[in-house]
N, C-alpha and C positions, 0 to 999 in steps of 0.2 A: 504494500499498499504506499500510496505518497502523500507525503505532507502538503496540504494544498494551503492552508493558512495559519497564521500564526500571531500569538497579541503577547505581549507581557504586561503591556499597561495602556492607559489611553492618556495619550496627551503628557500632562504632567501628574496625572491620577494613577494610584498602582492598580486600581481594577481594571483589566482589559476589556476590551471590547474588539470582536472581530465584525468586518464587513467583508462578505463575500457574495457573491451572484451563481449560482447554481448552474453549472455548464450544462450539466446532464443528467437525467432520472438515475438514482441508484442510492445503493447504503452508502452512507457516510460517517464516521465516529469523530464525536467529539470528545477529546481529552485534557483533563484540568489537574494541575499538582501544583505543590509550593513552588515560587521562583529558587529555591534553595532545598528544595524536596524533603524540608521539614515537616512533620505532621505531629498533631494533637488533639485531645476531645475538644478544644475549644476552638480549633481550626476549622470554623463552618462557614460556609459559603450557599448562595441560591445562584442558580442561572436561568437566565430568559432566554429561550431560543425560538427563531421562526422569522416570519416576514413583518417584524415590528417597525412601526415608524421610530426613527433616531435622525435627531437635530444634531447636527456638527456646528451649524453657525447661523447666526442671525446677524443682519445686517440693514440698517444701523442696530446696534445692541442696545436700541433704548428710544427715549426720547421726550418730549417736553410733557409733566406731570399734567392729568386733568384732560388731555387729548388723545385723538386715535391717529395711530402712525401705520402707515403701509410699510411694511419689511420685507427682505429677501430671508428665506431660508435654503439651506444647504444639507443635504443628510439623505437618509435611505429609506425607501418606503412611506414619502411623505404625500399628501394630498395635492401638492402643487408648490411651486418656486416663489409662491408669495404667499403673506399671510398678514393680519391685522393684530396689530398690538393695541390692547385697549389699557389705557392707562388712567382714565375718567376716575375719579375717587381714591385715586392713589396720591400718597404724600410724594415727595423727592426721597430717593433711597433706590436699595435694587429688591427687586420683587420677581418671585418666578413666572415663568411664562411656558404655557405648551402649547405648541401648533395646532395638537388634536386631542382628543382624550386619553388616547394611551401612549402618546409620546412622551418622550423623557421630558421633565421641567428643564428648561435652560433659565439661568439669570440676565435680568435686564434691568437696564438703569434708567430712571426718571429724574428728571431735574426741573426746575423753574427758569432756567436761564435760556436766551434764545438759541435755536439749533441751526447749525452750519454744517457743511461739509466740505472735506478739499477738493481741490481743483487740479489734478495732473497737468503738467509736471510741476511739482512743486519741491524740490529736492535742493535748491539752494536761496541764497539771499536775495538774489536778484527776482526769479519767479517764485518765491514765496506766495501762498496765498494770503489775500490779505484780508482781514477781518476788523469789526469794530467790535470792542469789548465792551459787557462782558459776553463770552459765548460758550456754549458745548459744541467742540467740533466732533463731526464723525469721518474717521479715517481708517485707511488700511496702509500697513506694510506691505506693499502689494509683490515685491520681489526682492529674493537675500540682497541684503546688503542697502536696500531701499532706506534713505530718510527724507520723511514729510518736514516741510518748513512753512511756519505762519509767521506773517507779519502784520505789525499793529504800532499805531502813535501812542508811545508814553509820555509822561510829563515827570519832571524832576519832583521826588517827594513822595510819587504814586507808590503804591505796594503792590504786588502782581503774587498771586498765587496759581500755578501750573500744576493740574493732576491728573494722571492717567488712571482710566477706568479699561482693562483689560484682562489681567490674569483672573481679576476677583469677578469678571463677567465670561470665565471659560475660555478665553481667547488665548492662544500660546503665545502670544508677544510678551517678550521678557523687554520691558521698555527701558531707554533712557532718555532723559530730557537734558537738553543745554540752552541757556539763555543767552543770546549775544545783545550787546548794547549797538549802538549808533555808530560806533566808529569800528565796529567789526571784533570786539574784544571779548571774550564769553566771561560772563558776570556770575553766573550760577550753573549748577549741572546736578542731577540725580540720577544714581541708579534704582534701587530698590528702598522701600520707605515698609514698616512693618506695621501692620494694619492689624490689631486685636480683634477688631468685629468681623473677619473673613475667616471664621471658625477653623474648620479643617485644611483650609490652603496652607500647604507647607514651603510653598515658595512666597514671600510677600515680594511678586516682582514688578508692581506697578508702582511707577515714580511719582514724586510730589518736589516739589519746589518752591521757595517763596522767600521773594526779594524785594529791597525798595529801590525803585531807579532814582539813577543820581543826575540824569541831565535830559533834558526835551530830546525827541528825536526818533526814528523809528525803529522799534528792536524786535526783534525775531525768535523765536522757540523752535528748536529743532528735536522731532521726536524719531528714533530710532529704536532696532532691536540690537541688544547687547550680544545676541549670538548669530548677527548676521544673518538670519532666516527671515522666510516673508513667505507670502501667497493669498491665495482668497481668503483663509481662515483668519488671518492675521489682523483683524478688526481692533479698533480700541475708540474710546469716547476719550475727548482730552479738553477737561476744564481750563479755562483762560479768565480769571476774574479777580478782582478785589478779594481781602479776605473774607470770609462768609463764618464768622463765628457760630459753633453749634457744639452740640456734643450725643453722644449715644450712652446707654449704660447697660453693661451686664452685671447679674447678680448669682453668685456661686455659692454654695450647690443647688441644683435644681431640685431636690429631693432631700427633706429635712425630717429627721426622726427627734422629738423632743417630748420629756417628761412633762404631764401637766402639771403648771405651776411652776415650771422651770424656765430654761433659757436655751438657745441653740446660736453658735455664731454664725454669720454669714461673709462674704466678703463683697463688695461694689466696685465696680471698676468703669473711672470715667474714662470714654474714648474721646478726647477734646479735640476740636477741628481746628483749623486757622486760627491758632493763638487764643482760642477761647480758656482763661484761665478761673473764672468764678467759680464762686463756692457750689454746692450743690446738696441740696434738703432733700432728702428720701422719706417717703411715708407711705403706708400700706393704702389699698384704695379697696373699700367693698369687704372689708376683712370682718369674721365675727366678733361680738365685742370681747372685749378684754384681750385683744392679740394687741402687741405693740411693739414697735421698734426703738431700741436705746443706742445714742452714739450713732446715728444714722445722717450722718453730715460728711461731706467729700470737701473737705478743707480747700480755699482756694490755691490754687498751683498743685495740688495734689492729684495723684490719678487714680487712688483706691484706698478704701477704710474697710476695716473689719468692723462689725456691728453685729449687734442680737434682736433676735425674734424671741420675745415672750408669750408663753400662752397661759391662760389661766386656769385656774382648778378645775373648773367644770368645763373643760375643751373637750369636744367628740371624741370619740375613738376612730372616727372614719377619718380618711384622707381629706384634707381642707384646700381646696385652689388657692392661691395666694396672688396678688397682684402689686406690684411695688413701682411707684412713680418716681422721677425725681424733678426737682424744680429748681431752677436757676434763673437769673435775670442775664437777657441776652440783649445788648443794646439799649437797655433801660425798660424792655418789655420784659415781664415774669412769661415765663412757656413752661410747660410740663411736658416730658418724656418719659414712654415706658422702660421700666428696667426689665430689659429681656432677660430670662433666666437662664442658665449655661451651665456646664461643667468644666470644670479645669482639667484638663488632660493631657499627659505627656506622650510624647511622640519620640521614639529613638532615644530614649533614656537622658534627652537634652531639651528638646523644644515642647513649649507649653502651649495649648490652643483652649481659647474659651469656646465651647461647641454650642450653639444654642441648643435649647430644649423645648419641648411643646409648653409644658408650664411649669410653674413653683409650684409645690406640695410640702403640705406639711403634715407629719402623721403623727400623734402619740401612741407612745411606743411603753407607757408605762403611768405610774401614778404614785407622787407621794402619798405616804401614811397618814400625814397629818393634816390640818386645815390651816396651813399657810404655805404662802409661796416664797421660794427662796428671793431675797430682794437685796438689795445694797442700800444702806440706811445713811450714808456719807453723800451729801449732797456734790455733784459734779460742777466745774473741774476739781478732782483731788490736787492740790498742789503741795508740789514734792520738793523742797530746796535741791539745789545742785550739791552733791556730797552729803545730803540728809535725808532724811526718811520722812515718812507722813503714815499716819493711819486709816485705813477704811474699816468702817463697822457695816457686817453683812449680818443676813438673816437667813440661817441653815436649818430648817427643821430636821431632827434626828429621833426625838424623842427617846434619849438615851441607848437607843440600840446600836449606834455606832461610837465609836471612839478613836482616838488617833488622827483628828481631823487634820489634814494637811492640804494646802493650796499651791496651784501653781497659777504661771501665767504662760499662756497661750500667744506666740508669736511676738512678744513682747520687742522691742528694741533693744540691741545691745548697750548692757549698762543698766537697766532696769530691773530688779528680781525683788523677790519676797526677803526681807529679811528675818521675820518671824510672824509666828500666828499662832491665834488662839479660836477657840469654836467658833466666837463672833467678832473675831478682828482680826485682817491683814495689815501687816507694815510693808511698807514698799519701800526701797531704797534706789536712789538716783546715784550713780557714781559719777562725778564732776569732771572727771577726765574724758568718758566718752559722750555724757549729755550737758549740751548748754542750756542755759537760762532761754525761756522762750520755747523749746521744744514741745508738741505737744501732740497728742493723739488718743486713741482709744485703748484698752487694756482688757483682755477677756481673761477672768480669773475663773479656774476651773478645781472643784474640790473631789476628793476622795476620801473614805472613813473605811476604819478596819471591823469588821464583823466576826465574830466568835464562829470557828467553823462548826459545823453543824454534827451530831453525835455519828461515830463511826468512821470520820474522817481518815486518812492516812497519818500519822504522825509527822511523816516527811513533809506535809504541808505546812508546820507551823501551828500556833495556837489560834491565827485568825487570817482572812483573807481580806482584800483590799476592794471595796465598792467604787465605782466612778458613780459622782451624783451630779455630774453635769456642768455647767457652765453658768454663773451670775450673769444679770443684764451687763451690757457693756459700762466701762468706769473709764471717762474722760480725764485725763491728766493734763498737768502743767507744769513744767519744771520750772522753777522759779530760783532768783540769785541768792 
């Protein structure tokens, strides 16, 4: 038998796709194995085989939010070479698009800026496509080694942002950007820029640059492919505009297990855009009575915060869907954005990804025996002198069944530690060599207690075993002089 088709991956994704036109009727064999010939019980897979619609490209890969756009589609077993992209009712951002019901969804990009298209040839400063900013430009790296050039009139003091949407839209483009000033000098360039909002994208290949123009005149932006590849599939969308400060939010983990009357930590990530630095206030939306967030503020200029969700003693045993929103002031206007639930996952033992989930859920997995919630009694912020200590009073109901209560800090900054503790008190200490006055943030205090071993337990286990008691509501701290 002869091998007629082979695939190890699909473009930059590890899951392979084979496209093959059957030349004659007969029996064909499809074989799958791990690329390194490994195997284990968790090496599971699903294969779909048949005359299935599969989209390999959409051009343009987006349009103006609120409008209908005619796009060309390429691929296999499609109903036709054209489709209508309906962006009505959608906000700016990335959205899934299906050419037909059984086709694979592909990402498309909506924006509120005017839409433009490249005009070939446009690979030099002299024949660059002329633009009036702001604009979203739809283009292709049409052949290997191709460069696309766009020129515009700039004024001294203007701020420019150039951002590529390609790899995030499943395009194989590995972009690079160059900004050339009126004298022909390169004043800014960028290859890759990490985007924590792009999920499992393992190569952050989309380029981004921001620059302040120093003189009046005609500026040129060049976009190319760092691998010097190109073709019909190499489409992109290029944003050229003044900064548009904004933000997105991710919250991890997406599934929470908590005891009724206690707290559980979460982490919120601010995906700041175009220089946005303002503080973000997080809040629960439509949560059952008694559910509460503590420490849920991402300070100005910071990208993340760990805070806590507290549930009441009478919280239901069922999984409760939760929604968190973030509020901030954007250019003098207060706006709200949803916090997308996600999970912090590691790839190749090194790279971390915030992978979006369908919903954020909280599940009560146990109940305190005593009709009192786990609480922090000391008001926030707790002021800790640099080189000194401060006491935090807590309420931890144990009913006398637990002894040797111990407290620990989860994810605390280097230099902040538990100096000593008692059942209702935690003493925090700040190392002056590591923590400067003015340092602030949230602390997550967790507790464990010792419980006598049940009758008949092996002697080798000792006389008691430790029981995790969970986390207290987040404690905000401030290091003082």
